[in-house]
PyMOL Python script that loads the backbone (N, CA, C, O; Angstrom):
from pymol import cmd

cmd.read_pdbstr("""\
ATOM      1  N   UNK A   1      35.422 -16.155-103.115  1.00  0.00           N
ATOM      2  CA  UNK A   1      35.026 -14.759-103.193  1.00  0.00           C
ATOM      3  C   UNK A   1      35.967 -14.047-104.168  1.00  0.00           C
ATOM      4  O   UNK A   1      37.167 -14.320-104.201  1.00  0.00           O
ATOM      5  N   UNK A   2      35.420 -13.160-104.933  1.00  0.00           N
ATOM      6  CA  UNK A   2      36.187 -12.354-105.863  1.00  0.00           C
ATOM      7  C   UNK A   2      37.242 -11.550-105.094  1.00  0.00           C
ATOM      8  O   UNK A   2      36.965 -11.029-104.014  1.00  0.00           O
ATOM      9  N   UNK A   3      38.450 -11.454-105.657  1.00  0.00           N
ATOM     10  CA  UNK A   3      39.562 -10.764-104.989  1.00  0.00           C
ATOM     11  C   UNK A   3      39.228  -9.304-104.677  1.00  0.00           C
ATOM     12  O   UNK A   3      39.496  -8.832-103.572  1.00  0.00           O
ATOM     13  N   UNK A   4      38.653  -8.597-105.628  1.00  0.00           N
ATOM     14  CA  UNK A   4      38.328  -7.181-105.408  1.00  0.00           C
ATOM     15  C   UNK A   4      37.304  -6.995-104.292  1.00  0.00           C
ATOM     16  O   UNK A   4      37.409  -6.061-103.497  1.00  0.00           O
ATOM     17  N   UNK A   5      36.329  -7.871-104.235  1.00  0.00           N
ATOM     18  CA  UNK A   5      35.325  -7.797-103.168  1.00  0.00           C
ATOM     19  C   UNK A   5      35.977  -8.083-101.822  1.00  0.00           C
ATOM     20  O   UNK A   5      35.690  -7.417-100.827  1.00  0.00           O
ATOM     21  N   UNK A   6      36.860  -9.085-101.801  1.00  0.00           N
ATOM     22  CA  UNK A   6      37.560  -9.420-100.547  1.00  0.00           C
ATOM     23  C   UNK A   6      38.377  -8.224-100.060  1.00  0.00           C
ATOM     24  O   UNK A   6      38.348  -7.906 -98.872  1.00  0.00           O
ATOM     25  N   UNK A   7      39.100  -7.562-100.954  1.00  0.00           N
ATOM     26  CA  UNK A   7      39.904  -6.401-100.578  1.00  0.00           C
ATOM     27  C   UNK A   7      39.016  -5.282-100.036  1.00  0.00           C
ATOM     28  O   UNK A   7      39.358  -4.659 -99.031  1.00  0.00           O
ATOM     29  N   UNK A   8      37.900  -5.025-100.675  1.00  0.00           N
ATOM     30  CA  UNK A   8      36.980  -3.985-100.193  1.00  0.00           C
ATOM     31  C   UNK A   8      36.457  -4.309 -98.811  1.00  0.00           C
ATOM     32  O   UNK A   8      36.360  -3.424 -97.961  1.00  0.00           O
ATOM     33  N   UNK A   9      36.118  -5.569 -98.573  1.00  0.00           N
ATOM     34  CA  UNK A   9      35.625  -5.968 -97.250  1.00  0.00           C
ATOM     35  C   UNK A   9      36.714  -5.841 -96.195  1.00  0.00           C
ATOM     36  O   UNK A   9      36.462  -5.359 -95.090  1.00  0.00           O
ATOM     37  N   UNK A  10      37.926  -6.274 -96.537  1.00  0.00           N
ATOM     38  CA  UNK A  10      39.030  -6.162 -95.583  1.00  0.00           C
ATOM     39  C   UNK A  10      39.345  -4.706 -95.280  1.00  0.00           C
ATOM     40  O   UNK A  10      39.595  -4.354 -94.128  1.00  0.00           O
ATOM     41  N   UNK A  11      39.335  -3.854 -96.304  1.00  0.00           N
ATOM     42  CA  UNK A  11      39.588  -2.424 -96.084  1.00  0.00           C
ATOM     43  C   UNK A  11      38.525  -1.838 -95.145  1.00  0.00           C
ATOM     44  O   UNK A  11      38.851  -1.098 -94.217  1.00  0.00           O
ATOM     45  N   UNK A  12      37.269  -2.169 -95.389  1.00  0.00           N
ATOM     46  CA  UNK A  12      36.206  -1.665 -94.524  1.00  0.00           C
ATOM     47  C   UNK A  12      36.425  -2.128 -93.088  1.00  0.00           C
ATOM     48  O   UNK A  12      36.358  -1.326 -92.156  1.00  0.00           O
ATOM     49  N   UNK A  13      36.685  -3.419 -92.911  1.00  0.00           N
ATOM     50  CA  UNK A  13      36.884  -3.954 -91.557  1.00  0.00           C
ATOM     51  C   UNK A  13      38.120  -3.363 -90.888  1.00  0.00           C
ATOM     52  O   UNK A  13      38.128  -3.154 -89.675  1.00  0.00           O
ATOM     53  N   UNK A  14      39.169  -3.091 -91.672  1.00  0.00           N
ATOM     54  CA  UNK A  14      40.398  -2.528 -91.116  1.00  0.00           C
ATOM     55  C   UNK A  14      40.191  -1.089 -90.663  1.00  0.00           C
ATOM     56  O   UNK A  14      40.804  -0.653 -89.688  1.00  0.00           O
ATOM     57  N   UNK A  15      39.332  -0.347 -91.361  1.00  0.00           N
ATOM     58  CA  UNK A  15      39.118   1.071 -91.054  1.00  0.00           C
ATOM     59  C   UNK A  15      37.909   1.332 -90.161  1.00  0.00           C
ATOM     60  O   UNK A  15      37.639   2.487 -89.834  1.00  0.00           O
ATOM     61  N   UNK A  16      37.182   0.310 -89.761  1.00  0.00           N
ATOM     62  CA  UNK A  16      35.998   0.483 -88.903  1.00  0.00           C
ATOM     63  C   UNK A  16      36.111  -0.441 -87.697  1.00  0.00           C
ATOM     64  O   UNK A  16      35.335  -1.383 -87.540  1.00  0.00           O
ATOM     65  N   UNK A  17      37.087  -0.153 -86.854  1.00  0.00           N
ATOM     66  CA  UNK A  17      37.392  -1.008 -85.717  1.00  0.00           C
ATOM     67  C   UNK A  17      36.632  -0.604 -84.456  1.00  0.00           C
ATOM     68  O   UNK A  17      36.352  -1.451 -83.608  1.00  0.00           O
ATOM     69  N   UNK A  18      36.304   0.640 -84.328  1.00  0.00           N
ATOM     70  CA  UNK A  18      35.580   1.062 -83.134  1.00  0.00           C
ATOM     71  C   UNK A  18      36.233   2.221 -82.414  1.00  0.00           C
ATOM     72  O   UNK A  18      35.566   2.981 -81.711  1.00  0.00           O
ATOM     73  N   UNK A  19      37.551   2.359 -82.591  1.00  0.00           N
ATOM     74  CA  UNK A  19      38.236   3.537 -82.044  1.00  0.00           C
ATOM     75  C   UNK A  19      39.082   4.140 -83.154  1.00  0.00           C
ATOM     76  O   UNK A  19      39.545   3.431 -84.048  1.00  0.00           O
ATOM     77  N   UNK A  20      39.278   5.419 -83.095  1.00  0.00           N
ATOM     78  CA  UNK A  20      40.060   6.104 -84.129  1.00  0.00           C
ATOM     79  C   UNK A  20      41.500   5.601 -84.144  1.00  0.00           C
ATOM     80  O   UNK A  20      42.100   5.460 -85.209  1.00  0.00           O
ATOM     81  N   UNK A  21      42.055   5.330 -82.961  1.00  0.00           N
ATOM     82  CA  UNK A  21      43.429   4.852 -82.878  1.00  0.00           C
ATOM     83  C   UNK A  21      43.590   3.511 -83.588  1.00  0.00           C
ATOM     84  O   UNK A  21      44.546   3.305 -84.336  1.00  0.00           O
ATOM     85  N   UNK A  22      42.646   2.602 -83.348  1.00  0.00           N
ATOM     86  CA  UNK A  22      42.697   1.287 -84.002  1.00  0.00           C
ATOM     87  C   UNK A  22      42.471   1.430 -85.498  1.00  0.00           C
ATOM     88  O   UNK A  22      43.122   0.753 -86.295  1.00  0.00           O
ATOM     89  N   UNK A  23      41.552   2.307 -85.881  1.00  0.00           N
ATOM     90  CA  UNK A  23      41.316   2.540 -87.311  1.00  0.00           C
ATOM     91  C   UNK A  23      42.610   2.983 -87.995  1.00  0.00           C
ATOM     92  O   UNK A  23      42.973   2.459 -89.048  1.00  0.00           O
ATOM     93  N   UNK A  24      43.297   3.945 -87.394  1.00  0.00           N
ATOM     94  CA  UNK A  24      44.514   4.475 -87.996  1.00  0.00           C
ATOM     95  C   UNK A  24      45.622   3.430 -88.058  1.00  0.00           C
ATOM     96  O   UNK A  24      46.313   3.317 -89.070  1.00  0.00           O
ATOM     97  N   UNK A  25      45.794   2.671 -86.991  1.00  0.00           N
ATOM     98  CA  UNK A  25      46.862   1.676 -86.957  1.00  0.00           C
ATOM     99  C   UNK A  25      46.580   0.524 -87.917  1.00  0.00           C
ATOM    100  O   UNK A  25      47.414   0.202 -88.763  1.00  0.00           O
ATOM    101  N   UNK A  26      45.427  -0.087 -87.790  1.00  0.00           N
ATOM    102  CA  UNK A  26      45.105  -1.286 -88.560  1.00  0.00           C
ATOM    103  C   UNK A  26      44.762  -0.929 -89.999  1.00  0.00           C
ATOM    104  O   UNK A  26      45.226  -1.583 -90.933  1.00  0.00           O
ATOM    105  N   UNK A  27      43.953   0.103 -90.179  1.00  0.00           N
ATOM    106  CA  UNK A  27      43.611   0.548 -91.522  1.00  0.00           C
ATOM    107  C   UNK A  27      44.816   1.101 -92.267  1.00  0.00           C
ATOM    108  O   UNK A  27      44.998   0.846 -93.457  1.00  0.00           O
ATOM    109  N   UNK A  28      45.634   1.860 -91.552  1.00  0.00           N
ATOM    110  CA  UNK A  28      46.849   2.400 -92.170  1.00  0.00           C
ATOM    111  C   UNK A  28      47.803   1.307 -92.600  1.00  0.00           C
ATOM    112  O   UNK A  28      48.403   1.384 -93.672  1.00  0.00           O
ATOM    113  N   UNK A  29      47.947   0.281 -91.760  1.00  0.00           N
ATOM    114  CA  UNK A  29      48.781  -0.868 -92.106  1.00  0.00           C
ATOM    115  C   UNK A  29      48.243  -1.563 -93.357  1.00  0.00           C
ATOM    116  O   UNK A  29      49.000  -1.898 -94.268  1.00  0.00           O
ATOM    117  N   UNK A  30      46.935  -1.773 -93.387  1.00  0.00           N
ATOM    118  CA  UNK A  30      46.318  -2.412 -94.551  1.00  0.00           C
ATOM    119  C   UNK A  30      46.589  -1.605 -95.821  1.00  0.00           C
ATOM    120  O   UNK A  30      47.041  -2.153 -96.826  1.00  0.00           O
ATOM    121  N   UNK A  31      46.312  -0.313 -95.768  1.00  0.00           N
ATOM    122  CA  UNK A  31      46.490   0.527 -96.952  1.00  0.00           C
ATOM    123  C   UNK A  31      47.939   0.560 -97.423  1.00  0.00           C
ATOM    124  O   UNK A  31      48.199   0.605 -98.625  1.00  0.00           O
ATOM    125  N   UNK A  32      48.873   0.539 -96.496  1.00  0.00           N
ATOM    126  CA  UNK A  32      50.287   0.625 -96.858  1.00  0.00           C
ATOM    127  C   UNK A  32      50.830  -0.658 -97.479  1.00  0.00           C
ATOM    128  O   UNK A  32      51.801  -0.616 -98.235  1.00  0.00           O
ATOM    129  N   UNK A  33      50.210  -1.803 -97.166  1.00  0.00           N
ATOM    130  CA  UNK A  33      50.830  -3.075 -97.539  1.00  0.00           C
ATOM    131  C   UNK A  33      49.991  -4.036 -98.370  1.00  0.00           C
ATOM    132  O   UNK A  33      50.563  -4.908 -99.024  1.00  0.00           O
ATOM    133  N   UNK A  34      48.693  -3.926 -98.378  1.00  0.00           N
ATOM    134  CA  UNK A  34      47.863  -5.008 -98.917  1.00  0.00           C
ATOM    135  C   UNK A  34      48.105  -5.320-100.393  1.00  0.00           C
ATOM    136  O   UNK A  34      47.890  -6.454-100.823  1.00  0.00           O
ATOM    137  N   UNK A  35      48.542  -4.352-101.161  1.00  0.00           N
ATOM    138  CA  UNK A  35      48.730  -4.589-102.595  1.00  0.00           C
ATOM    139  C   UNK A  35      49.830  -5.607-102.881  1.00  0.00           C
ATOM    140  O   UNK A  35      49.842  -6.221-103.948  1.00  0.00           O
ATOM    141  N   UNK A  36      50.747  -5.791-101.945  1.00  0.00           N
ATOM    142  CA  UNK A  36      51.846  -6.732-102.133  1.00  0.00           C
ATOM    143  C   UNK A  36      51.605  -8.080-101.458  1.00  0.00           C
ATOM    144  O   UNK A  36      52.433  -8.984-101.569  1.00  0.00           O
ATOM    145  N   UNK A  37      50.478  -8.222-100.759  1.00  0.00           N
ATOM    146  CA  UNK A  37      50.238  -9.448-100.005  1.00  0.00           C
ATOM    147  C   UNK A  37      49.823 -10.605-100.896  1.00  0.00           C
ATOM    148  O   UNK A  37      49.118 -10.439-101.891  1.00  0.00           O
ATOM    149  N   UNK A  38      50.288 -11.783-100.500  1.00  0.00           N
ATOM    150  CA  UNK A  38      49.859 -13.025-101.136  1.00  0.00           C
ATOM    151  C   UNK A  38      48.497 -13.423-100.561  1.00  0.00           C
ATOM    152  O   UNK A  38      47.995 -12.794 -99.630  1.00  0.00           O
ATOM    153  N   UNK A  39      47.919 -14.465-101.125  1.00  0.00           N
ATOM    154  CA  UNK A  39      46.638 -14.966-100.602  1.00  0.00           C
ATOM    155  C   UNK A  39      46.802 -15.405 -99.145  1.00  0.00           C
ATOM    156  O   UNK A  39      45.908 -15.186 -98.329  1.00  0.00           O
ATOM    157  N   UNK A  40      47.929 -16.019 -98.819  1.00  0.00           N
ATOM    158  CA  UNK A  40      48.175 -16.443 -97.436  1.00  0.00           C
ATOM    159  C   UNK A  40      48.290 -15.271 -96.478  1.00  0.00           C
ATOM    160  O   UNK A  40      47.821 -15.344 -95.343  1.00  0.00           O
ATOM    161  N   UNK A  41      48.907 -14.199 -96.928  1.00  0.00           N
ATOM    162  CA  UNK A  41      49.025 -13.008 -96.090  1.00  0.00           C
ATOM    163  C   UNK A  41      47.678 -12.328 -95.919  1.00  0.00           C
ATOM    164  O   UNK A  41      47.384 -11.789 -94.852  1.00  0.00           O
ATOM    165  N   UNK A  42      46.867 -12.349 -96.954  1.00  0.00           N
ATOM    166  CA  UNK A  42      45.496 -11.828 -96.811  1.00  0.00           C
ATOM    167  C   UNK A  42      44.717 -12.669 -95.806  1.00  0.00           C
ATOM    168  O   UNK A  42      43.954 -12.132 -95.004  1.00  0.00           O
ATOM    169  N   UNK A  43      44.908 -13.988 -95.848  1.00  0.00           N
ATOM    170  CA  UNK A  43      44.262 -14.880 -94.874  1.00  0.00           C
ATOM    171  C   UNK A  43      44.690 -14.519 -93.457  1.00  0.00           C
ATOM    172  O   UNK A  43      43.863 -14.453 -92.547  1.00  0.00           O
ATOM    173  N   UNK A  44      45.996 -14.284 -93.278  1.00  0.00           N
ATOM    174  CA  UNK A  44      46.529 -13.927 -91.961  1.00  0.00           C
ATOM    175  C   UNK A  44      45.866 -12.646 -91.459  1.00  0.00           C
ATOM    176  O   UNK A  44      45.409 -12.581 -90.318  1.00  0.00           O
ATOM    177  N   UNK A  45      45.816 -11.630 -92.321  1.00  0.00           N
ATOM    178  CA  UNK A  45      45.238 -10.359 -91.924  1.00  0.00           C
ATOM    179  C   UNK A  45      43.752 -10.506 -91.608  1.00  0.00           C
ATOM    180  O   UNK A  45      43.257  -9.937 -90.635  1.00  0.00           O
ATOM    181  N   UNK A  46      43.055 -11.262 -92.426  1.00  0.00           N
ATOM    182  CA  UNK A  46      41.628 -11.479 -92.192  1.00  0.00           C
ATOM    183  C   UNK A  46      41.391 -12.155 -90.853  1.00  0.00           C
ATOM    184  O   UNK A  46      40.458 -11.794 -90.136  1.00  0.00           O
ATOM    185  N   UNK A  47      42.216 -13.122 -90.507  1.00  0.00           N
ATOM    186  CA  UNK A  47      42.104 -13.790 -89.208  1.00  0.00           C
ATOM    187  C   UNK A  47      42.474 -12.833 -88.070  1.00  0.00           C
ATOM    188  O   UNK A  47      41.849 -12.854 -87.010  1.00  0.00           O
ATOM    189  N   UNK A  48      43.488 -11.998 -88.294  1.00  0.00           N
ATOM    190  CA  UNK A  48      43.892 -11.027 -87.270  1.00  0.00           C
ATOM    191  C   UNK A  48      42.742 -10.095 -86.917  1.00  0.00           C
ATOM    192  O   UNK A  48      42.587  -9.706 -85.759  1.00  0.00           O
ATOM    193  N   UNK A  49      41.937  -9.736 -87.907  1.00  0.00           N
ATOM    194  CA  UNK A  49      40.818  -8.818 -87.668  1.00  0.00           C
ATOM    195  C   UNK A  49      39.779  -9.402 -86.716  1.00  0.00           C
ATOM    196  O   UNK A  49      38.931  -8.667 -86.210  1.00  0.00           O
ATOM    197  N   UNK A  50      39.827 -10.692 -86.467  1.00  0.00           N
ATOM    198  CA  UNK A  50      38.916 -11.324 -85.509  1.00  0.00           C
ATOM    199  C   UNK A  50      39.368 -11.107 -84.068  1.00  0.00           C
ATOM    200  O   UNK A  50      38.593 -11.313 -83.134  1.00  0.00           O
ATOM    201  N   UNK A  51      40.618 -10.692 -83.888  1.00  0.00           N
ATOM    202  CA  UNK A  51      41.155 -10.449 -82.551  1.00  0.00           C
ATOM    203  C   UNK A  51      40.677  -9.096 -82.024  1.00  0.00           C
ATOM    204  O   UNK A  51      40.202  -8.252 -82.784  1.00  0.00           O
ATOM    205  N   UNK A  52      40.810  -8.909 -80.737  1.00  0.00           N
ATOM    206  CA  UNK A  52      40.422  -7.657 -80.103  1.00  0.00           C
ATOM    207  C   UNK A  52      41.407  -6.546 -80.468  1.00  0.00           C
ATOM    208  O   UNK A  52      42.615  -6.773 -80.529  1.00  0.00           O
ATOM    209  N   UNK A  53      40.884  -5.353 -80.708  1.00  0.00           N
ATOM    210  CA  UNK A  53      41.729  -4.219 -81.078  1.00  0.00           C
ATOM    211  C   UNK A  53      42.813  -3.948 -80.051  1.00  0.00           C
ATOM    212  O   UNK A  53      43.960  -3.681 -80.411  1.00  0.00           O
ATOM    213  N   UNK A  54      42.463  -4.015 -78.789  1.00  0.00           N
ATOM    214  CA  UNK A  54      43.439  -3.732 -77.738  1.00  0.00           C
ATOM    215  C   UNK A  54      44.595  -4.721 -77.813  1.00  0.00           C
ATOM    216  O   UNK A  54      45.739  -4.352 -77.546  1.00  0.00           O
ATOM    217  N   UNK A  55      44.316  -5.964 -78.171  1.00  0.00           N
ATOM    218  CA  UNK A  55      45.384  -6.953 -78.307  1.00  0.00           C
ATOM    219  C   UNK A  55      46.244  -6.666 -79.533  1.00  0.00           C
ATOM    220  O   UNK A  55      47.472  -6.664 -79.448  1.00  0.00           O
ATOM    221  N   UNK A  56      45.600  -6.426 -80.666  1.00  0.00           N
ATOM    222  CA  UNK A  56      46.347  -6.135 -81.894  1.00  0.00           C
ATOM    223  C   UNK A  56      47.252  -4.927 -81.685  1.00  0.00           C
ATOM    224  O   UNK A  56      48.428  -4.954 -82.046  1.00  0.00           O
ATOM    225  N   UNK A  57      46.705  -3.883 -81.108  1.00  0.00           N
ATOM    226  CA  UNK A  57      47.488  -2.676 -80.885  1.00  0.00           C
ATOM    227  C   UNK A  57      48.624  -2.924 -79.899  1.00  0.00           C
ATOM    228  O   UNK A  57      49.735  -2.434 -80.097  1.00  0.00           O
ATOM    229  N   UNK A  58      48.354  -3.673 -78.850  1.00  0.00           N
ATOM    230  CA  UNK A  58      49.395  -4.010 -77.876  1.00  0.00           C
ATOM    231  C   UNK A  58      50.520  -4.824 -78.488  1.00  0.00           C
ATOM    232  O   UNK A  58      51.695  -4.584 -78.209  1.00  0.00           O
ATOM    233  N   UNK A  59      50.157  -5.794 -79.330  1.00  0.00           N
ATOM    234  CA  UNK A  59      51.185  -6.595 -80.006  1.00  0.00           C
ATOM    235  C   UNK A  59      52.005  -5.731 -80.945  1.00  0.00           C
ATOM    236  O   UNK A  59      53.222  -5.889 -81.037  1.00  0.00           O
ATOM    237  N   UNK A  60      51.339  -4.815 -81.647  1.00  0.00           N
ATOM    238  CA  UNK A  60      52.021  -3.985 -82.642  1.00  0.00           C
ATOM    239  C   UNK A  60      52.960  -2.968 -82.003  1.00  0.00           C
ATOM    240  O   UNK A  60      54.038  -2.703 -82.536  1.00  0.00           O
ATOM    241  N   UNK A  61      52.570  -2.403 -80.879  1.00  0.00           N
ATOM    242  CA  UNK A  61      53.444  -1.409 -80.240  1.00  0.00           C
ATOM    243  C   UNK A  61      54.371  -2.035 -79.211  1.00  0.00           C
ATOM    244  O   UNK A  61      55.251  -1.363 -78.674  1.00  0.00           O
ATOM    245  N   UNK A  62      54.176  -3.322 -78.934  1.00  0.00           N
ATOM    246  CA  UNK A  62      55.067  -4.032 -78.026  1.00  0.00           C
ATOM    247  C   UNK A  62      54.752  -3.874 -76.557  1.00  0.00           C
ATOM    248  O   UNK A  62      55.594  -4.185 -75.715  1.00  0.00           O
ATOM    249  N   UNK A  63      53.562  -3.399 -76.223  1.00  0.00           N
ATOM    250  CA  UNK A  63      53.220  -3.230 -74.809  1.00  0.00           C
ATOM    251  C   UNK A  63      52.758  -4.531 -74.158  1.00  0.00           C
ATOM    252  O   UNK A  63      52.755  -4.647 -72.932  1.00  0.00           O
ATOM    253  N   UNK A  64      52.372  -5.503 -74.970  1.00  0.00           N
ATOM    254  CA  UNK A  64      52.041  -6.842 -74.466  1.00  0.00           C
ATOM    255  C   UNK A  64      52.693  -7.872 -75.382  1.00  0.00           C
ATOM    256  O   UNK A  64      52.862  -7.625 -76.577  1.00  0.00           O
ATOM    257  N   UNK A  65      53.062  -9.028 -74.824  1.00  0.00           N
ATOM    258  CA  UNK A  65      53.706 -10.054 -75.654  1.00  0.00           C
ATOM    259  C   UNK A  65      52.776 -10.547 -76.763  1.00  0.00           C
ATOM    260  O   UNK A  65      51.577 -10.734 -76.556  1.00  0.00           O
ATOM    261  N   UNK A  66      53.351 -10.747 -77.921  1.00  0.00           N
ATOM    262  CA  UNK A  66      52.595 -11.214 -79.078  1.00  0.00           C
ATOM    263  C   UNK A  66      52.599 -12.747 -79.094  1.00  0.00           C
ATOM    264  O   UNK A  66      53.665 -13.358 -79.017  1.00  0.00           O
ATOM    265  N   UNK A  67      51.424 -13.371 -79.192  1.00  0.00           N
ATOM    266  CA  UNK A  67      51.372 -14.830 -79.274  1.00  0.00           C
ATOM    267  C   UNK A  67      52.116 -15.332 -80.514  1.00  0.00           C
ATOM    268  O   UNK A  67      52.152 -14.644 -81.534  1.00  0.00           O
ATOM    269  N   UNK A  68      52.704 -16.517 -80.432  1.00  0.00           N
ATOM    270  CA  UNK A  68      53.493 -17.046 -81.550  1.00  0.00           C
ATOM    271  C   UNK A  68      52.737 -17.115 -82.876  1.00  0.00           C
ATOM    272  O   UNK A  68      53.333 -16.923 -83.936  1.00  0.00           O
ATOM    273  N   UNK A  69      51.438 -17.387 -82.828  1.00  0.00           N
ATOM    274  CA  UNK A  69      50.677 -17.508 -84.072  1.00  0.00           C
ATOM    275  C   UNK A  69      50.542 -16.185 -84.820  1.00  0.00           C
ATOM    276  O   UNK A  69      50.239 -16.179 -86.013  1.00  0.00           O
ATOM    277  N   UNK A  70      50.761 -15.085 -84.143  1.00  0.00           N
ATOM    278  CA  UNK A  70      50.668 -13.774 -84.788  1.00  0.00           C
ATOM    279  C   UNK A  70      52.034 -13.135 -84.996  1.00  0.00           C
ATOM    280  O   UNK A  70      52.171 -12.193 -85.776  1.00  0.00           O
ATOM    281  N   UNK A  71      53.024 -13.637 -84.313  1.00  0.00           N
ATOM    282  CA  UNK A  71      54.348 -13.030 -84.341  1.00  0.00           C
ATOM    283  C   UNK A  71      55.144 -13.575 -85.524  1.00  0.00           C
ATOM    284  O   UNK A  71      55.563 -14.732 -85.517  1.00  0.00           O
ATOM    285  N   UNK A  72      55.346 -12.750 -86.524  1.00  0.00           N
ATOM    286  CA  UNK A  72      56.074 -13.141 -87.726  1.00  0.00           C
ATOM    287  C   UNK A  72      56.325 -11.930 -88.597  1.00  0.00           C
ATOM    288  O   UNK A  72      56.305 -10.794 -88.123  1.00  0.00           O
ATOM    289  N   UNK A  73      56.562 -12.178 -89.870  1.00  0.00           N
ATOM    290  CA  UNK A  73      56.883 -11.086 -90.789  1.00  0.00           C
ATOM    291  C   UNK A  73      55.782 -10.034 -90.875  1.00  0.00           C
ATOM    292  O   UNK A  73      56.063  -8.838 -90.940  1.00  0.00           O
ATOM    293  N   UNK A  74      54.536 -10.483 -90.877  1.00  0.00           N
ATOM    294  CA  UNK A  74      53.429  -9.526 -90.993  1.00  0.00           C
ATOM    295  C   UNK A  74      53.353  -8.633 -89.751  1.00  0.00           C
ATOM    296  O   UNK A  74      53.156  -7.424 -89.875  1.00  0.00           O
ATOM    297  N   UNK A  75      53.507  -9.208 -88.569  1.00  0.00           N
ATOM    298  CA  UNK A  75      53.477  -8.394 -87.355  1.00  0.00           C
ATOM    299  C   UNK A  75      54.694  -7.484 -87.304  1.00  0.00           C
ATOM    300  O   UNK A  75      54.595  -6.353 -86.829  1.00  0.00           O
ATOM    301  N   UNK A  76      55.837  -7.953 -87.782  1.00  0.00           N
ATOM    302  CA  UNK A  76      57.026  -7.095 -87.842  1.00  0.00           C
ATOM    303  C   UNK A  76      56.763  -5.886 -88.742  1.00  0.00           C
ATOM    304  O   UNK A  76      57.171  -4.768 -88.427  1.00  0.00           O
ATOM    305  N   UNK A  77      56.082  -6.119 -89.857  1.00  0.00           N
ATOM    306  CA  UNK A  77      55.736  -5.003 -90.753  1.00  0.00           C
ATOM    307  C   UNK A  77      54.778  -4.040 -90.071  1.00  0.00           C
ATOM    308  O   UNK A  77      54.888  -2.826 -90.241  1.00  0.00           O
ATOM    309  N   UNK A  78      53.836  -4.579 -89.295  1.00  0.00           N
ATOM    310  CA  UNK A  78      52.901  -3.712 -88.569  1.00  0.00           C
ATOM    311  C   UNK A  78      53.651  -2.907 -87.516  1.00  0.00           C
ATOM    312  O   UNK A  78      53.376  -1.724 -87.317  1.00  0.00           O
ATOM    313  N   UNK A  79      54.590  -3.548 -86.848  1.00  0.00           N
ATOM    314  CA  UNK A  79      55.383  -2.824 -85.851  1.00  0.00           C
ATOM    315  C   UNK A  79      56.189  -1.710 -86.499  1.00  0.00           C
ATOM    316  O   UNK A  79      56.303  -0.621 -85.935  1.00  0.00           O
ATOM    317  N   UNK A  80      56.740  -1.963 -87.658  1.00  0.00           N
ATOM    318  CA  UNK A  80      57.565  -0.962 -88.333  1.00  0.00           C
ATOM    319  C   UNK A  80      56.755   0.264 -88.721  1.00  0.00           C
ATOM    320  O   UNK A  80      57.263   1.383 -88.648  1.00  0.00           O
ATOM    321  N   UNK A  81      55.527   0.079 -89.124  1.00  0.00           N
ATOM    322  CA  UNK A  81      54.692   1.203 -89.545  1.00  0.00           C
ATOM    323  C   UNK A  81      54.146   1.975 -88.342  1.00  0.00           C
ATOM    324  O   UNK A  81      53.765   3.137 -88.483  1.00  0.00           O
ATOM    325  N   UNK A  82      54.101   1.354 -87.170  1.00  0.00           N
ATOM    326  CA  UNK A  82      53.538   2.025 -86.000  1.00  0.00           C
ATOM    327  C   UNK A  82      54.603   2.597 -85.081  1.00  0.00           C
ATOM    328  O   UNK A  82      54.271   3.283 -84.115  1.00  0.00           O
ATOM    329  N   UNK A  83      55.879   2.332 -85.357  1.00  0.00           N
ATOM    330  CA  UNK A  83      56.952   2.796 -84.476  1.00  0.00           C
ATOM    331  C   UNK A  83      57.221   4.272 -84.722  1.00  0.00           C
ATOM    332  O   UNK A  83      57.507   4.696 -85.842  1.00  0.00           O
ATOM    333  N   UNK A  84      57.124   5.033 -83.659  1.00  0.00           N
ATOM    334  CA  UNK A  84      57.461   6.461 -83.723  1.00  0.00           C
ATOM    335  C   UNK A  84      58.409   6.736 -82.565  1.00  0.00           C
ATOM    336  O   UNK A  84      57.997   6.685 -81.406  1.00  0.00           O
ATOM    337  N   UNK A  85      59.681   7.029 -82.863  1.00  0.00           N
ATOM    338  CA  UNK A  85      60.626   7.281 -81.775  1.00  0.00           C
ATOM    339  C   UNK A  85      60.267   8.543 -80.991  1.00  0.00           C
ATOM    340  O   UNK A  85      59.833   9.548 -81.554  1.00  0.00           O
ATOM    341  N   UNK A  86      60.455   8.462 -79.714  1.00  0.00           N
ATOM    342  CA  UNK A  86      60.213   9.633 -78.852  1.00  0.00           C
ATOM    343  C   UNK A  86      61.363  10.613 -78.975  1.00  0.00           C
ATOM    344  O   UNK A  86      62.512  10.199 -79.134  1.00  0.00           O
ATOM    345  N   UNK A  87      61.078  11.902 -78.904  1.00  0.00           N
ATOM    346  CA  UNK A  87      62.156  12.889 -78.951  1.00  0.00           C
ATOM    347  C   UNK A  87      63.055  12.752 -77.739  1.00  0.00           C
ATOM    348  O   UNK A  87      62.610  12.381 -76.652  1.00  0.00           O
ATOM    349  N   UNK A  88      64.303  13.052 -77.939  1.00  0.00           N
ATOM    350  CA  UNK A  88      65.260  12.947 -76.817  1.00  0.00           C
ATOM    351  C   UNK A  88      65.276  14.202 -75.989  1.00  0.00           C
ATOM    352  O   UNK A  88      66.018  14.287 -75.010  1.00  0.00           O
TER     353      UNK A  88
END
""", "prot")
cmd.dss("prot")
cmd.show_as("cartoon", "prot")
cmd.util.cbc("prot")
cmd.orient("prot")
């Protein structure tokens, strides 16, 4: 598949998850990082989109344990973009 077409499809899938919260988290992560991703990282993200939103969001915010196959540099980057410290 042409790279530009793949990016457009991934962007659409990242921003049309079913809930606004998932759209913002997953789509926002995609928009912030995809330009620097390798083909392997694009593969990882594309596979991640097959998972349930509640799981992806839980792994990213740390409310549920992240399976080893998803826990790595890409998930760390997703966690960094979704972390918002609570006021003291």
